[in-house]
N, C-alpha and C positions, 0 to 999 in steps of 0.2 A: 410072137409079139415082134413088133418093129421099133428099133431105137434109134434117136438120132443124137448126135452130139449136143445140138442145141437144148434138148429136154435135160441132159445131165449137166450141161454146162450152167443151165438156170439154177439147178440144185447147188452147184459149187460157188456160183455168184452170190447166193444167199448166205453159205458159209463165209465168204469174204466180208460180206455186210456185217455179219456178226462180229468178225474181227474189227470191223472199224467201228462199231458202235459199242463193243465190249459186252455184248449180250451172251453171257454165259450159257443160259438156259437155251437159246436158238443154237449156238455151236453144239452143245450136247445133244439136242434133239435132230440135228441135221446129219450128224455123223454116225455111222454104224458103229455097234460095238467093237468089231474087228476092224475099224479104220486104221489105214496105214498110210501116213505121210510119208513121201519120199523128198527129201531136201538136200541142198548141197552140202549141209553140216551132217547128214544122216538121216535116220527114221525115227518117226514119233508115231505112238497110239494115241488113241482117243482121250486118254486121261491126260497126256502131255499136252495136246492141242488145247483141249478145254482148260486146262490149269494154266496156260498163259494168259488168260484173260482175267484172273483173280485181281490183276493191278490194273484192269481197266482196258481200254482200245489198244491194239497193238499196230494197227495199220491205219495210215493216213488217206491213202488213196491206192486204187488197184485198177489193172486193166488184165482181162484173160483174153487169150487168142491162141489160133493155130489148134483148137480142140479136135480130138479124136477120140473116138471110142472104140473099144475092140469087145465084143460079146464073146466071153469066154464059157457061159453056160448060161441057162433059163435064168438063173438067180445070180449070176455073176457078170458085170460089166466093168471093163477098165476104162477110166477117162484119164487121158493125159492132155496137157495144154500146157503154154508157155504163160508166164504171169510177170507183169512188170507192177512194181508196188513201192511204196514209200513208207517209212516206219511213222508210227505216231508216238509223240512224247517229247517233252522239252528236251531240246539238244539232239534228238535223234533223226528227226526228220532231215532229208537232204535229198540226195541224188537218188533217183530210182534203182532198185535191185532187181 
C-alpha cells in the first residue's frame, strides 16, 4: 500500500476543524484509541484531546505545513508536521502559536 503525506494531512486537518468548531463527536471519531499527541507542554492521549472540547471550540484558526510521514509498519504511520494556530475564546485569541 502506498501512503502520501497529503492523505494523512487531510485526516489531520479534519481533526483541527473539529477543534475549531467544537465538534466532540468528530474529534473522537477521527482519533485512534491509542492516539498520542506530542506538544510543547508534553503528551496527551485521546481522552485529553477530546476532553478539551467540552467547553467548546479551542482553535480560532490554523495552518498545517511541512508534513512528513514515516511508514513504520503496514498498520502504523507516523505523521509529523508544523502547525501555526490561534486560540479561540474571549481574551485568548492573539498571536499565532
